[in-house]
C-alpha positions as CSV (number, residue, x, y, z in Angstrom):
1,M,147.0,72.0,63.2
2,D,146.7,74.5,60.1
3,K,144.8,73.5,57.0
4,I,144.6,74.6,53.5
5,L,141.8,74.7,51.1
6,V,142.6,73.0,47.8
7,E,140.6,72.0,44.3
8,I,141.1,68.6,43.6
9,Y,140.3,67.5,40.2
10,I,139.8,63.7,39.1
11,P,139.8,63.4,35.3
12,V,138.4,59.6,35.3
13,V,134.9,61.0,36.8
14,D,135.5,64.6,35.5
15,R,134.7,66.1,39.0
16,S,136.4,68.6,41.4
17,F,136.2,68.8,45.2
18,D,137.1,71.4,47.5
19,V,139.1,69.7,50.2
20,Y,140.9,71.1,53.3
21,I,144.4,69.4,53.8
22,P,146.9,69.7,56.7
23,V,150.1,71.5,55.7
24,S,152.2,69.3,58.2
25,L,151.3,66.0,56.2
26,K,153.7,64.4,53.8
27,L,151.9,64.3,50.1
28,Y,151.7,60.5,50.3
29,E,149.8,60.8,53.6
30,V,147.5,63.1,51.9
31,E,147.5,60.9,48.9
32,A,146.2,57.7,50.7
33,L,143.5,59.6,52.6
34,L,142.1,61.3,49.6
35,S,142.4,58.5,47.4
36,G,140.1,56.4,50.1
37,A,137.6,59.3,50.5
38,F,137.3,59.6,46.7
39,K,136.8,56.0,46.1
40,E,133.6,56.7,48.3
41,L,132.5,60.1,46.8
42,C,132.6,58.8,43.3
43,D,131.0,55.4,43.8
44,G,133.9,53.3,43.1
45,Q,134.5,54.8,39.9
46,F,137.8,56.1,41.1
47,V,140.1,53.6,42.4
48,A,143.9,54.2,43.6
49,S,146.6,52.3,42.2
50,P,150.3,52.2,43.0
51,D,150.7,54.4,40.3
52,T,148.2,57.0,41.4
53,V,149.8,60.5,41.9
54,L,148.9,64.1,42.5
55,C,149.7,66.6,40.0
56,D,149.7,70.6,39.5
57,K,146.3,70.7,37.7
58,L,147.7,73.8,35.7
59,T,151.2,72.7,34.8
60,G,150.8,69.0,35.0
61,M,154.0,68.5,37.2
62,V,154.0,65.6,39.4
63,L,154.3,66.8,43.1
64,D,156.9,65.0,45.3
65,I,155.1,62.6,47.8
66,N,158.1,63.0,50.2
67,Q,157.6,66.3,50.8
68,S,155.0,68.1,53.1
69,V,152.2,70.5,51.8
70,L,154.1,73.4,53.4
71,E,157.3,72.0,51.7
72,L,155.8,72.0,48.2
73,G,154.6,75.8,48.5
74,L,150.9,74.5,48.3
75,M,148.2,77.1,49.5
76,N,144.8,78.1,49.9
77,G,143.0,78.0,46.1
78,S,146.0,75.5,44.7
79,R,144.4,73.6,42.1
80,L,145.4,69.8,41.9
81,M,144.8,66.7,39.9
82,L,144.5,63.1,41.4
83,I,145.3,60.6,38.4
């Protein structure tokens, strides 16, 4: 399984994490995995809700959760924001 390294910024805790994500997963699968991991890493300060979304950090554009990482054109070094 191919993976890419992306930076995920979480504004509520003002922290960034470098994460490897598989390019074949749909974004809703990636979002679910990240939400669980970041809840643990942030000592419960970040809690996902049904409104949680992944955005492009530079443009603020909300990413389509029904597309795969590959379909979205994400690549090594992409900077995302989990809000």
